[in-house]
N, CA, C and O atoms as CSV, one atom per row, in Angstrom:
chain,resi,resn,atom,element,x,y,z
A,1,MET,N,N,-101.217,-75.824,120.971
A,1,MET,CA,C,-102.221,-74.897,120.525
A,1,MET,C,C,-103.027,-75.531,119.388
A,1,MET,O,O,-102.464,-76.161,118.493
A,2,GLU,N,N,-104.331,-75.360,119.435
A,2,GLU,CA,C,-105.210,-75.957,118.443
A,2,GLU,C,C,-105.221,-75.116,117.177
A,2,GLU,O,O,-105.296,-73.888,117.231
A,3,GLN,N,N,-105.147,-75.797,116.034
A,3,GLN,CA,C,-105.141,-75.090,114.766
A,3,GLN,C,C,-106.570,-74.734,114.373
A,3,GLN,O,O,-107.465,-75.579,114.426
A,4,GLN,N,N,-106.778,-73.488,113.981
A,4,GLN,CA,C,-108.102,-73.028,113.608
A,4,GLN,C,C,-108.457,-73.551,112.220
A,4,GLN,O,O,-107.615,-73.583,111.322
A,5,GLN,N,N,-109.708,-73.957,112.055
A,5,GLN,CA,C,-110.155,-74.496,110.789
A,5,GLN,C,C,-110.347,-73.361,109.787
A,5,GLN,O,O,-110.908,-72.317,110.117
A,6,ARG,N,N,-109.869,-73.581,108.551
A,6,ARG,CA,C,-109.988,-72.559,107.515
A,6,ARG,C,C,-111.055,-72.963,106.517
A,6,ARG,O,O,-111.136,-74.121,106.107
A,7,TYR,N,N,-111.862,-72.008,106.138
A,7,TYR,CA,C,-112.924,-72.240,105.172
A,7,TYR,C,C,-112.541,-71.582,103.859
A,7,TYR,O,O,-112.963,-70.462,103.573
A,8,THR,N,N,-111.741,-72.278,103.059
A,8,THR,CA,C,-111.287,-71.721,101.798
A,8,THR,C,C,-111.634,-72.664,100.654
A,8,THR,O,O,-111.826,-73.864,100.846
A,9,LEU,N,N,-111.705,-72.100,99.487
A,9,LEU,CA,C,-111.894,-72.888,98.271
A,9,LEU,C,C,-110.887,-72.351,97.271
A,9,LEU,O,O,-111.210,-71.530,96.413
A,10,GLY,N,N,-109.664,-72.833,97.403
A,10,GLY,CA,C,-108.566,-72.311,96.609
A,10,GLY,C,C,-108.436,-72.969,95.253
A,10,GLY,O,O,-109.251,-73.799,94.850
A,11,LYS,N,N,-107.392,-72.573,94.572
A,11,LYS,CA,C,-107.124,-73.069,93.227
A,11,LYS,C,C,-106.943,-74.585,93.213
A,11,LYS,O,O,-107.404,-75.261,92.293
A,12,ASN,N,N,-106.272,-75.115,94.231
A,12,ASN,CA,C,-106.003,-76.555,94.262
A,12,ASN,C,C,-107.242,-77.375,94.635
A,12,ASN,O,O,-107.216,-78.601,94.534
A,13,ASN,N,N,-108.316,-76.725,95.060
A,13,ASN,CA,C,-109.568,-77.419,95.368
A,13,ASN,C,C,-110.481,-77.534,94.152
A,13,ASN,O,O,-111.471,-78.265,94.181
A,14,LYS,N,N,-110.150,-76.816,93.092
A,14,LYS,CA,C,-111.024,-76.780,91.925
A,14,LYS,C,C,-110.610,-77.839,90.918
A,14,LYS,O,O,-109.423,-78.065,90.682
A,15,LEU,N,N,-111.591,-78.472,90.339
A,15,LEU,CA,C,-111.382,-79.496,89.330
A,15,LEU,C,C,-111.376,-78.799,87.969
A,15,LEU,O,O,-112.415,-78.330,87.506
A,16,LYS,N,N,-110.196,-78.732,87.324
A,16,LYS,CA,C,-110.077,-77.950,86.098
A,16,LYS,C,C,-109.615,-78.762,84.896
A,16,LYS,O,O,-109.892,-78.387,83.757
A,17,SER,N,N,-108.929,-79.844,85.127
A,17,SER,CA,C,-108.345,-80.624,84.045
A,17,SER,C,C,-109.431,-81.278,83.187
A,17,SER,O,O,-110.301,-81.982,83.699
A,18,THR,N,N,-109.366,-81.037,81.886
A,18,THR,CA,C,-110.333,-81.618,80.959
A,18,THR,C,C,-110.249,-83.140,80.968
A,18,THR,O,O,-111.276,-83.816,80.926
A,19,LYS,N,N,-109.037,-83.683,81.022
A,19,LYS,CA,C,-108.853,-85.135,81.058
A,19,LYS,C,C,-109.523,-85.737,82.288
A,19,LYS,O,O,-110.218,-86.749,82.199
A,20,VAL,N,N,-109.305,-85.106,83.426
A,20,VAL,CA,C,-109.854,-85.623,84.679
A,20,VAL,C,C,-111.384,-85.514,84.674
A,20,VAL,O,O,-112.069,-86.416,85.157
A,21,ILE,N,N,-111.913,-84.431,84.140
A,21,ILE,CA,C,-113.371,-84.264,84.084
A,21,ILE,C,C,-113.980,-85.309,83.151
A,21,ILE,O,O,-115.033,-85.867,83.456
A,22,GLU,N,N,-113.330,-85.579,82.021
A,22,GLU,CA,C,-113.819,-86.628,81.113
A,22,GLU,C,C,-113.798,-87.989,81.798
A,22,GLU,O,O,-114.734,-88.777,81.660
A,23,GLN,N,N,-112.735,-88.258,82.530
A,23,GLN,CA,C,-112.632,-89.514,83.276
A,23,GLN,C,C,-113.740,-89.602,84.323
A,23,GLN,O,O,-114.329,-90.664,84.524
A,24,LEU,N,N,-114.015,-88.503,84.975
A,24,LEU,CA,C,-115.059,-88.448,85.994
A,24,LEU,C,C,-116.422,-88.782,85.397
A,24,LEU,O,O,-117.186,-89.545,85.988
A,25,PHE,N,N,-116.732,-88.219,84.230
A,25,PHE,CA,C,-118.030,-88.483,83.604
A,25,PHE,C,C,-118.110,-89.900,83.028
A,25,PHE,O,O,-119.199,-90.471,82.965
A,26,LYS,N,N,-116.984,-90.474,82.608
A,26,LYS,CA,C,-116.997,-91.827,82.056
A,26,LYS,C,C,-117.067,-92.887,83.156
A,26,LYS,O,O,-117.864,-93.821,83.074
A,27,GLN,N,N,-116.224,-92.738,84.190
A,27,GLN,CA,C,-116.080,-93.790,85.192
A,27,GLN,C,C,-116.777,-93.486,86.509
A,27,GLN,O,O,-116.950,-94.380,87.337
A,28,GLY,N,N,-117.174,-92.249,86.710
A,28,GLY,CA,C,-117.723,-91.851,87.992
A,28,GLY,C,C,-119.110,-92.402,88.260
A,28,GLY,O,O,-119.821,-92.833,87.352
A,29,LYS,N,N,-119.468,-92.376,89.517
A,29,LYS,CA,C,-120.806,-92.791,89.947
A,29,LYS,C,C,-121.578,-91.526,90.284
A,29,LYS,O,O,-120.987,-90.481,90.558
A,30,SER,N,N,-122.913,-91.627,90.263
A,30,SER,CA,C,-123.695,-90.425,90.516
A,30,SER,C,C,-124.916,-90.727,91.369
A,30,SER,O,O,-125.360,-91.869,91.483
A,31,PHE,N,N,-125.438,-89.672,91.959
A,31,PHE,CA,C,-126.709,-89.721,92.672
A,31,PHE,C,C,-127.337,-88.342,92.579
A,31,PHE,O,O,-126.666,-87.365,92.246
A,32,SER,N,N,-128.632,-88.269,92.875
A,32,SER,CA,C,-129.334,-86.992,92.792
A,32,SER,C,C,-129.988,-86.652,94.115
A,32,SER,O,O,-130.574,-87.505,94.782
A,33,ILE,N,N,-129.876,-85.410,94.471
A,33,ILE,CA,C,-130.611,-84.823,95.586
A,33,ILE,C,C,-131.149,-83.519,95.025
A,33,ILE,O,O,-130.404,-82.552,94.864
A,34,PHE,N,N,-132.444,-83.490,94.727
A,34,PHE,CA,C,-133.001,-82.345,94.024
A,34,PHE,C,C,-132.686,-81.063,94.770
A,34,PHE,O,O,-132.888,-81.003,95.982
A,35,PRO,N,N,-132.207,-80.050,94.100
A,35,PRO,CA,C,-132.036,-79.790,92.673
A,35,PRO,C,C,-130.614,-80.037,92.168
A,35,PRO,O,O,-130.150,-79.328,91.276
A,36,PHE,N,N,-129.923,-81.020,92.717
A,36,PHE,CA,C,-128.544,-81.288,92.305
A,36,PHE,C,C,-128.392,-82.699,91.765
A,36,PHE,O,O,-129.118,-83.614,92.153
A,37,ARG,N,N,-127.435,-82.855,90.863
A,37,ARG,CA,C,-126.956,-84.169,90.451
A,37,ARG,C,C,-125.472,-84.165,90.771
A,37,ARG,O,O,-124.746,-83.254,90.372
A,38,ILE,N,N,-125.027,-85.177,91.486
A,38,ILE,CA,C,-123.649,-85.242,91.953
A,38,ILE,C,C,-122.966,-86.424,91.282
A,38,ILE,O,O,-123.467,-87.548,91.306
A,39,ILE,N,N,-121.819,-86.150,90.687
A,39,ILE,CA,C,-121.003,-87.194,90.087
A,39,ILE,C,C,-119.691,-87.211,90.860
A,39,ILE,O,O,-119.059,-86.171,91.048
A,40,TYR,N,N,-119.284,-88.396,91.306
A,40,TYR,CA,C,-118.068,-88.484,92.116
A,40,TYR,C,C,-117.229,-89.664,91.662
A,40,TYR,O,O,-117.723,-90.613,91.053
A,41,LEU,N,N,-115.951,-89.576,91.976
A,41,LEU,CA,C,-115.022,-90.643,91.628
A,41,LEU,C,C,-113.867,-90.604,92.605
A,41,LEU,O,O,-113.351,-89.534,92.928
A,42,PHE,N,N,-113.463,-91.771,93.072
A,42,PHE,CA,C,-112.269,-91.866,93.908
A,42,PHE,C,C,-111.089,-92.037,92.968
A,42,PHE,O,O,-111.060,-92.961,92.156
A,43,ASN,N,N,-110.134,-91.159,93.080
A,43,ASN,CA,C,-108.947,-91.208,92.238
A,43,ASN,C,C,-107.922,-92.101,92.920
A,43,ASN,O,O,-107.556,-91.875,94.073
A,44,GLU,N,N,-107.468,-93.102,92.206
A,44,GLU,CA,C,-106.538,-94.071,92.783
A,44,GLU,C,C,-105.106,-93.557,92.828
A,44,GLU,O,O,-104.283,-94.094,93.568
A,45,ASN,N,N,-104.796,-92.529,92.050
A,45,ASN,CA,C,-103.430,-91.997,92.029
A,45,ASN,C,C,-103.087,-91.408,93.378
A,45,ASN,O,O,-103.815,-90.567,93.905
A,46,GLU,N,N,-101.985,-91.848,93.927
A,46,GLU,CA,C,-101.556,-91.314,95.217
A,46,GLU,C,C,-100.889,-89.958,95.011
A,46,GLU,O,O,-99.941,-89.823,94.237
A,47,LEU,N,N,-101.395,-88.981,95.705
A,47,LEU,CA,C,-100.822,-87.648,95.637
A,47,LEU,C,C,-99.897,-87.447,96.819
A,47,LEU,O,O,-100.076,-88.098,97.848
A,48,PRO,N,N,-98.916,-86.569,96.709
A,48,PRO,CA,C,-98.084,-86.244,97.862
A,48,PRO,C,C,-98.939,-85.695,99.002
A,48,PRO,O,O,-100.039,-85.194,98.769
A,49,GLU,N,N,-98.443,-85.789,100.217
A,49,GLU,CA,C,-99.205,-85.377,101.399
A,49,GLU,C,C,-99.651,-83.920,101.318
A,49,GLU,O,O,-100.698,-83.558,101.855
A,50,SER,N,N,-98.855,-83.081,100.645
A,50,SER,CA,C,-99.210,-81.669,100.540
A,50,SER,C,C,-100.360,-81.428,99.566
A,50,SER,O,O,-101.036,-80.402,99.651
A,51,GLU,N,N,-100.589,-82.359,98.647
A,51,GLU,CA,C,-101.656,-82.188,97.661
A,51,GLU,C,C,-103.020,-82.337,98.314
A,51,GLU,O,O,-103.175,-83.012,99.331
A,52,ASN,N,N,-104.011,-81.683,97.698
A,52,ASN,CA,C,-105.361,-81.760,98.219
A,52,ASN,C,C,-106.020,-83.059,97.778
A,52,ASN,O,O,-105.792,-83.533,96.664
A,53,LYS,N,N,-106.823,-83.622,98.638
A,53,LYS,CA,C,-107.453,-84.900,98.352
A,53,LYS,C,C,-108.903,-84.758,97.912
A,53,LYS,O,O,-109.573,-85.766,97.686
A,54,LEU,N,N,-109.406,-83.530,97.784
A,54,LEU,CA,C,-110.789,-83.301,97.374
A,54,LEU,C,C,-110.822,-82.174,96.352
A,54,LEU,O,O,-110.420,-81.048,96.646
A,55,GLN,N,N,-111.300,-82.480,95.153
A,55,GLN,CA,C,-111.428,-81.470,94.121
A,55,GLN,C,C,-112.868,-81.427,93.645
A,55,GLN,O,O,-113.530,-82.460,93.549
A,56,THR,N,N,-113.352,-80.226,93.347
A,56,THR,CA,C,-114.756,-80.033,93.034
A,56,THR,C,C,-114.928,-79.116,91.831
A,56,THR,O,O,-114.120,-78.216,91.600
A,57,ALA,N,N,-116.000,-79.358,91.061
A,57,ALA,CA,C,-116.399,-78.478,89.965
A,57,ALA,C,C,-117.904,-78.256,90.066
A,57,ALA,O,O,-118.629,-79.084,90.616
A,58,PHE,N,N,-118.359,-77.137,89.533
A,58,PHE,CA,C,-119.766,-76.755,89.628
A,58,PHE,C,C,-120.278,-76.394,88.241
A,58,PHE,O,O,-119.546,-75.824,87.432
A,59,SER,N,N,-121.545,-76.728,87.967
A,59,SER,CA,C,-122.117,-76.430,86.661
A,59,SER,C,C,-123.605,-76.133,86.800
A,59,SER,O,O,-124.287,-76.665,87.677
A,60,VAL,N,N,-124.091,-75.267,85.908
A,60,VAL,CA,C,-125.508,-74.919,85.855
A,60,VAL,C,C,-125.938,-74.999,84.396
A,60,VAL,O,O,-125.211,-74.557,83.505
A,61,SER,N,N,-127.116,-75.562,84.151
A,61,SER,CA,C,-127.591,-75.789,82.800
A,61,SER,C,C,-127.951,-74.486,82.081
A,61,SER,O,O,-128.631,-73.614,82.622
A,62,LYS,N,N,-127.472,-74.392,80.855
A,62,LYS,CA,C,-127.805,-73.242,80.018
A,62,LYS,C,C,-129.241,-73.362,79.501
A,62,LYS,O,O,-129.852,-72.376,79.090
A,63,LYS,N,N,-129.753,-74.564,79.528
A,63,LYS,CA,C,-131.114,-74.819,79.054
A,63,LYS,C,C,-132.140,-74.076,79.918
A,63,LYS,O,O,-133.101,-73.512,79.396
A,64,TYR,N,N,-131.934,-74.079,81.225
A,64,TYR,CA,C,-132.900,-73.459,82.137
A,64,TYR,C,C,-132.553,-72.019,82.479
A,64,TYR,O,O,-133.441,-71.229,82.799
A,65,PHE,N,N,-131.280,-71.670,82.416
A,65,PHE,CA,C,-130.846,-70.313,82.741
A,65,PHE,C,C,-130.153,-69.725,81.522
A,65,PHE,O,O,-128.958,-69.933,81.308
A,66,LYS,N,N,-130.915,-68.991,80.731
A,66,LYS,CA,C,-130.382,-68.428,79.489
A,66,LYS,C,C,-129.348,-67.342,79.750
A,66,LYS,O,O,-128.369,-67.219,79.014
A,67,LYS,N,N,-129.566,-66.561,80.792
A,67,LYS,CA,C,-128.661,-65.447,81.087
A,67,LYS,C,C,-127.453,-65.938,81.880
A,67,LYS,O,O,-127.590,-66.667,82.863
A,68,ALA,N,N,-126.269,-65.525,81.435
A,68,ALA,CA,C,-125.034,-65.917,82.111
A,68,ALA,C,C,-125.002,-65.389,83.544
A,68,ALA,O,O,-124.427,-66.027,84.426
A,69,THR,N,N,-125.610,-64.240,83.776
A,69,THR,CA,C,-125.606,-63.680,85.133
A,69,THR,C,C,-126.362,-64.583,86.098
A,69,THR,O,O,-125.969,-64.725,87.256
A,70,ASP,N,N,-127.450,-65.196,85.624
A,70,ASP,CA,C,-128.198,-66.126,86.479
A,70,ASP,C,C,-127.395,-67.389,86.751
A,70,ASP,O,O,-127.359,-67.876,87.881
A,71,ARG,N,N,-126.744,-67.924,85.708
A,71,ARG,CA,C,-125.917,-69.127,85.895
A,71,ARG,C,C,-124.772,-68.849,86.851
A,71,ARG,O,O,-124.472,-69.660,87.727
A,72,ASN,N,N,-124.139,-67.710,86.680
A,72,ASN,CA,C,-123.028,-67.353,87.556
A,72,ASN,C,C,-123.483,-67.167,88.988
A,72,ASN,O,O,-122.761,-67.535,89.915
A,73,ARG,N,N,-124.660,-66.605,89.190
A,73,ARG,CA,C,-125.192,-66.424,90.549
A,73,ARG,C,C,-125.407,-67.779,91.230
A,73,ARG,O,O,-125.030,-67.962,92.388
A,74,VAL,N,N,-126.010,-68.721,90.514
A,74,VAL,CA,C,-126.257,-70.046,91.090
A,74,VAL,C,C,-124.929,-70.727,91.417
A,74,VAL,O,O,-124.790,-71.327,92.482
A,75,LYS,N,N,-123.954,-70.639,90.511
A,75,LYS,CA,C,-122.647,-71.251,90.773
A,75,LYS,C,C,-121.960,-70.595,91.968
A,75,LYS,O,O,-121.308,-71.276,92.759
A,76,ARG,N,N,-122.103,-69.296,92.100
A,76,ARG,CA,C,-121.504,-68.587,93.232
A,76,ARG,C,C,-122.129,-69.064,94.543
A,76,ARG,O,O,-121.424,-69.279,95.529
A,77,LEU,N,N,-123.450,-69.228,94.549
A,77,LEU,CA,C,-124.127,-69.732,95.752
A,77,LEU,C,C,-123.682,-71.156,96.072
A,77,LEU,O,O,-123.466,-71.498,97.235
A,78,MET,N,N,-123.546,-71.979,95.043
A,78,MET,CA,C,-123.105,-73.367,95.241
A,78,MET,C,C,-121.685,-73.414,95.808
A,78,MET,O,O,-121.410,-74.177,96.734
A,79,ARG,N,N,-120.792,-72.606,95.259
A,79,ARG,CA,C,-119.409,-72.593,95.738
A,79,ARG,C,C,-119.326,-72.124,97.184
A,79,ARG,O,O,-118.551,-72.665,97.972
A,80,GLU,N,N,-120.121,-71.121,97.533
A,80,GLU,CA,C,-120.095,-70.596,98.898
A,80,GLU,C,C,-120.590,-71.641,99.892
A,80,GLU,O,O,-119.977,-71.840,100.941
A,81,ALA,N,N,-121.691,-72.306,99.569
A,81,ALA,CA,C,-122.223,-73.340,100.461
A,81,ALA,C,C,-121.218,-74.488,100.585
A,81,ALA,O,O,-121.011,-75.013,101.679
A,82,TRP,N,N,-120.594,-74.881,99.470
A,82,TRP,CA,C,-119.607,-75.966,99.485
A,82,TRP,C,C,-118.389,-75.580,100.316
A,82,TRP,O,O,-117.878,-76.385,101.096
A,83,ARG,N,N,-117.928,-74.344,100.143
A,83,ARG,CA,C,-116.744,-73.853,100.858
A,83,ARG,C,C,-116.914,-73.967,102.369
A,83,ARG,O,O,-115.972,-74.316,103.081
A,84,LEU,N,N,-118.114,-73.671,102.854
A,84,LEU,CA,C,-118.364,-73.697,104.292
A,84,LEU,C,C,-118.589,-75.110,104.824
A,84,LEU,O,O,-118.484,-75.328,106.031
A,85,GLN,N,N,-118.891,-76.064,103.967
A,85,GLN,CA,C,-119.250,-77.412,104.408
A,85,GLN,C,C,-118.175,-78.468,104.165
A,85,GLN,O,O,-118.179,-79.503,104.831
A,86,LYS,N,N,-117.266,-78.236,103.237
A,86,LYS,CA,C,-116.393,-79.295,102.736
A,86,LYS,C,C,-115.364,-79.813,103.735
A,86,LYS,O,O,-114.796,-80.882,103.511
A,87,ASN,N,N,-115.105,-79.104,104.820
A,87,ASN,CA,C,-114.049,-79.512,105.750
A,87,ASN,C,C,-114.279,-80.906,106.335
A,87,ASN,O,O,-113.330,-81.669,106.515
A,88,ARG,N,N,-115.531,-81.238,106.630
A,88,ARG,CA,C,-115.819,-82.567,107.189
A,88,ARG,C,C,-115.469,-83.665,106.182
A,88,ARG,O,O,-114.913,-84.702,106.545
A,89,LEU,N,N,-115.800,-83.422,104.922
A,89,LEU,CA,C,-115.496,-84.409,103.884
A,89,LEU,C,C,-113.990,-84.503,103.636
A,89,LEU,O,O,-113.468,-85.594,103.408
A,90,GLU,N,N,-113.299,-83.380,103.680
A,90,GLU,CA,C,-111.838,-83.392,103.514
A,90,GLU,C,C,-111.170,-84.192,104.623
A,90,GLU,O,O,-110.242,-84.960,104.369
A,91,GLU,N,N,-111.643,-84.010,105.863
A,91,GLU,CA,C,-111.069,-84.757,106.991
A,91,GLU,C,C,-111.288,-86.251,106.810
A,91,GLU,O,O,-110.396,-87.048,107.100
A,92,LYS,N,N,-112.471,-86.637,106.332
A,92,LYS,CA,C,-112.774,-88.052,106.101
A,92,LYS,C,C,-111.857,-88.618,105.011
A,92,LYS,O,O,-111.361,-89.738,105.135
A,93,ASN,N,N,-111.634,-87.847,103.951
A,93,ASN,CA,C,-110.750,-88.301,102.874
A,93,ASN,C,C,-109.315,-88.448,103.356
A,93,ASN,O,O,-108.628,-89.393,102.967
A,94,LYS,N,N,-108.852,-87.531,104.193
A,94,LYS,CA,C,-107.498,-87.625,104.726
A,94,LYS,C,C,-107.364,-88.848,105.619
A,94,LYS,O,O,-106.340,-89.531,105.598
A,95,ALA,N,N,-108.406,-89.123,106.408
A,95,ALA,CA,C,-108.368,-90.272,107.308
A,95,ALA,C,C,-108.326,-91.591,106.534
A,95,ALA,O,O,-107.649,-92.535,106.940
A,96,THR,N,N,-109.051,-91.647,105.422
A,96,THR,CA,C,-109.092,-92.880,104.642
A,96,THR,C,C,-107.975,-92.943,103.609
A,96,THR,O,O,-107.714,-94.007,103.048
A,97,GLY,N,N,-107.311,-91.818,103.351
A,97,GLY,CA,C,-106.223,-91.791,102.378
A,97,GLY,C,C,-106.692,-91.822,100.942
A,97,GLY,O,O,-105.938,-92.217,100.053
A,98,LYS,N,N,-107.928,-91.412,100.700
A,98,LYS,CA,C,-108.487,-91.436,99.348
A,98,LYS,C,C,-108.499,-90.028,98.755
A,98,LYS,O,O,-108.584,-89.028,99.467
A,99,ASN,N,N,-108.410,-89.990,97.428
A,99,ASN,CA,C,-108.549,-88.745,96.690
A,99,ASN,C,C,-109.924,-88.772,96.037
A,99,ASN,O,O,-110.278,-89.760,95.393
A,100,MET,N,N,-110.698,-87.715,96.188
A,100,MET,CA,C,-112.053,-87.702,95.664
A,100,MET,C,C,-112.251,-86.522,94.731
A,100,MET,O,O,-111.795,-85.411,95.002
A,101,MET,N,N,-112.941,-86.784,93.623
A,101,MET,CA,C,-113.332,-85.735,92.691
A,101,MET,C,C,-114.851,-85.680,92.683
A,101,MET,O,O,-115.514,-86.713,92.592
A,102,VAL,N,N,-115.404,-84.470,92.779
A,102,VAL,CA,C,-116.853,-84.297,92.851
A,102,VAL,C,C,-117.262,-83.237,91.831
A,102,VAL,O,O,-116.615,-82.197,91.709
A,103,PHE,N,N,-118.339,-83.511,91.103
A,103,PHE,CA,C,-118.888,-82.548,90.150
A,103,PHE,C,C,-120.340,-82.325,90.533
A,103,PHE,O,O,-121.135,-83.264,90.514
A,104,LEU,N,N,-120.700,-81.088,90.883
A,104,LEU,CA,C,-122.070,-80.750,91.262
A,104,LEU,C,C,-122.750,-80.035,90.109
A,104,LEU,O,O,-122.249,-79.028,89.608
A,105,ILE,N,N,-123.893,-80.559,89.690
A,105,ILE,CA,C,-124.657,-79.964,88.597
A,105,ILE,C,C,-126.007,-79.526,89.157
A,105,ILE,O,O,-126.737,-80.325,89.744
A,106,TYR,N,N,-126.326,-78.259,88.968
A,106,TYR,CA,C,-127.625,-77.747,89.409
A,106,TYR,C,C,-128.642,-78.056,88.327
A,106,TYR,O,O,-128.499,-77.601,87.192
A,107,THR,N,N,-129.678,-78.833,88.668
A,107,THR,CA,C,-130.657,-79.271,87.672
A,107,THR,C,C,-132.008,-78.583,87.810
A,107,THR,O,O,-132.905,-78.830,87.004
A,108,GLY,N,N,-132.174,-77.725,88.812
A,108,GLY,CA,C,-133.438,-77.015,88.974
A,108,GLY,C,C,-133.636,-75.995,87.870
A,108,GLY,O,O,-132.706,-75.690,87.123
A,109,ASN,N,N,-134.869,-75.459,87.765
A,109,ASN,CA,C,-135.135,-74.485,86.715
A,109,ASN,C,C,-135.551,-73.121,87.264
A,109,ASN,O,O,-136.000,-72.262,86.505
A,110,GLU,N,N,-135.409,-72.914,88.562
A,110,GLU,CA,C,-135.707,-71.626,89.171
A,110,GLU,C,C,-134.490,-71.140,89.946
A,110,GLU,O,O,-133.711,-71.942,90.460
A,111,LEU,N,N,-134.330,-69.821,90.025
A,111,LEU,CA,C,-133.238,-69.261,90.818
A,111,LEU,C,C,-133.460,-69.614,92.285
A,111,LEU,O,O,-134.497,-69.266,92.851
A,112,PRO,N,N,-132.512,-70.292,92.902
A,112,PRO,CA,C,-132.714,-70.746,94.284
A,112,PRO,C,C,-132.316,-69.680,95.309
A,112,PRO,O,O,-131.582,-68.739,95.006
A,113,GLU,N,N,-132.816,-69.856,96.509
A,113,GLU,CA,C,-132.374,-69.058,97.649
A,113,GLU,C,C,-131.138,-69.732,98.233
A,113,GLU,O,O,-130.952,-70.939,98.082
A,114,TYR,N,N,-130.306,-68.959,98.892
A,114,TYR,CA,C,-129.080,-69.503,99.471
A,114,TYR,C,C,-129.386,-70.571,100.523
A,114,TYR,O,O,-128.680,-71.576,100.609
A,115,ASP,N,N,-130.435,-70.357,101.322
A,115,ASP,CA,C,-130.780,-71.314,102.384
A,115,ASP,C,C,-131.056,-72.705,101.818
A,115,ASP,O,O,-130.644,-73.706,102.404
A,116,VAL,N,N,-131.741,-72.769,100.696
A,116,VAL,CA,C,-132.059,-74.062,100.067
A,116,VAL,C,C,-130.778,-74.758,99.626
A,116,VAL,O,O,-130.589,-75.948,99.878
A,117,ILE,N,N,-129.905,-74.010,98.969
A,117,ILE,CA,C,-128.644,-74.586,98.497
A,117,ILE,C,C,-127.796,-75.048,99.679
A,117,ILE,O,O,-127.184,-76.114,99.616
A,118,PHE,N,N,-127.751,-74.270,100.740
A,118,PHE,CA,C,-126.966,-74.620,101.920
A,118,PHE,C,C,-127.466,-75.926,102.535
A,118,PHE,O,O,-126.668,-76.810,102.847
A,119,GLU,N,N,-128.784,-76.050,102.709
A,119,GLU,CA,C,-129.370,-77.267,103.294
A,119,GLU,C,C,-129.089,-78.488,102.427
A,119,GLU,O,O,-128.753,-79.555,102.942
A,120,LYS,N,N,-129.224,-78.334,101.125
A,120,LYS,CA,C,-128.977,-79.464,100.221
A,120,LYS,C,C,-127.495,-79.836,100.204
A,120,LYS,O,O,-127.147,-81.009,100.063
A,121,THR,N,N,-126.630,-78.843,100.346
A,121,THR,CA,C,-125.194,-79.124,100.383
A,121,THR,C,C,-124.842,-79.928,101.627
A,121,THR,O,O,-123.996,-80.820,101.570
A,122,VAL,N,N,-125.479,-79.620,102.743
A,122,VAL,CA,C,-125.264,-80.396,103.966
A,122,VAL,C,C,-125.639,-81.856,103.712
A,122,VAL,O,O,-124.909,-82.765,104.106
A,123,THR,N,N,-126.774,-82.079,103.055
A,123,THR,CA,C,-127.222,-83.439,102.741
A,123,THR,C,C,-126.242,-84.137,101.796
A,123,THR,O,O,-125.942,-85.318,101.970
A,124,ILE,N,N,-125.747,-83.408,100.802
A,124,ILE,CA,C,-124.797,-83.975,99.844
A,124,ILE,C,C,-123.515,-84.396,100.552
A,124,ILE,O,O,-122.997,-85.486,100.309
A,125,ILE,N,N,-123.004,-83.534,101.425
A,125,ILE,CA,C,-121.758,-83.839,102.151
A,125,ILE,C,C,-121.946,-85.085,103.021
A,125,ILE,O,O,-121.075,-85.955,103.055
A,126,LYS,N,N,-123.073,-85.172,103.720
A,126,LYS,CA,C,-123.345,-86.351,104.557
A,126,LYS,C,C,-123.361,-87.613,103.714
A,126,LYS,O,O,-122.809,-88.638,104.113
A,127,ARG,N,N,-123.993,-87.540,102.547
A,127,ARG,CA,C,-124.081,-88.704,101.674
A,127,ARG,C,C,-122.696,-89.093,101.154
A,127,ARG,O,O,-122.370,-90.278,101.095
A,128,LEU,N,N,-121.883,-88.107,100.779
A,128,LEU,CA,C,-120.529,-88.399,100.292
A,128,LEU,C,C,-119.659,-88.999,101.397
A,128,LEU,O,O,-118.833,-89.870,101.127
A,129,ILE,N,N,-119.837,-88.539,102.641
A,129,ILE,CA,C,-119.096,-89.118,103.770
A,129,ILE,C,C,-119.494,-90.581,103.954
A,129,ILE,O,O,-118.646,-91.441,104.192
A,130,LYS,N,N,-120.785,-90.849,103.842
A,130,LYS,CA,C,-121.276,-92.225,103.970
A,130,LYS,C,C,-120.702,-93.102,102.853
A,130,LYS,O,O,-120.307,-94.241,103.101
A,131,ILE,N,N,-120.654,-92.580,101.635
A,131,ILE,CA,C,-120.088,-93.314,100.501
A,131,ILE,C,C,-118.605,-93.569,100.723
A,131,ILE,O,O,-118.097,-94.645,100.407
A,132,CYS,N,N,-117.916,-92.578,101.265
A,132,CYS,CA,C,-116.488,-92.711,101.547
A,132,CYS,C,C,-116.255,-93.808,102.590
A,132,CYS,O,O,-115.314,-94.591,102.469
A,133,ASP,N,N,-117.105,-93.862,103.605
A,133,ASP,CA,C,-117.014,-94.914,104.621
A,133,ASP,C,C,-117.227,-96.289,104.003
A,133,ASP,O,O,-116.487,-97.227,104.296
A,134,GLU,N,N,-118.246,-96.409,103.140
A,134,GLU,CA,C,-118.545,-97.687,102.511
A,134,GLU,C,C,-117.394,-98.126,101.607
A,134,GLU,O,O,-117.061,-99.310,101.558
A,135,ALA,N,N,-116.794,-97.191,100.903
A,135,ALA,CA,C,-115.668,-97.533,100.022
A,135,ALA,C,C,-114.474,-98.008,100.833
A,135,ALA,O,O,-113.737,-98.892,100.394
A,136,THR,N,N,-114.276,-97.432,102.008
A,136,THR,CA,C,-113.173,-97.832,102.880
A,136,THR,C,C,-113.398,-99.255,103.389
A,136,THR,O,O,-112.463,-100.055,103.427
A,137,VAL,N,N,-114.621,-99.570,103.776
A,137,VAL,CA,C,-114.943,-100.889,104.299
A,137,VAL,C,C,-114.762,-101.960,103.213
A,137,VAL,O,O,-114.236,-103.038,103.490
A,138,THR,N,N,-115.190,-101.670,101.994
A,138,THR,CA,C,-115.085,-102.673,100.928
A,138,THR,C,C,-113.633,-102.891,100.492
A,138,THR,O,O,-113.298,-103.971,100.005
A,139,ASN,N,N,-112.776,-101.900,100.656
A,139,ASN,CA,C,-111.369,-102.051,100.258
A,139,ASN,C,C,-110.544,-102.762,101.315
A,139,ASN,O,O,-109.433,-103.204,101.018
A,140,MET,N,N,-111.032,-102.886,102.505
A,140,MET,CA,C,-110.252,-103.523,103.585
A,140,MET,C,C,-110.378,-105.003,103.560
A,140,MET,O,O,-109.788,-105.688,104.395
């Protein structure tokens, strides 16, 4: 029987450790796809098979969105789009045996529509899969 794919973004998928986030900003690589800036890092620490290999954090600038309700809305839209798209990237990470940390920062200055965020998230996931492939080739 085929196992049904689950679209969840649980506690173990979230990047929460201050140490790990600092490491991500110091050593991580980044790219931009407007209105996002993505910072990513492959974690070399081998986790047990049960551990998740993809952790993500989301941020919105207080400079452009003064109201917390607006920032929270944008983060909620980002998390929802990521939740529905991340399975392809998780499968790629499991296949390559890599642990990946991703930090998505919304850099736009207007409240976005969900469709825009969803389309950009698809592009981000494709780019991260391509980066994951390139990292696998260079390590072999």
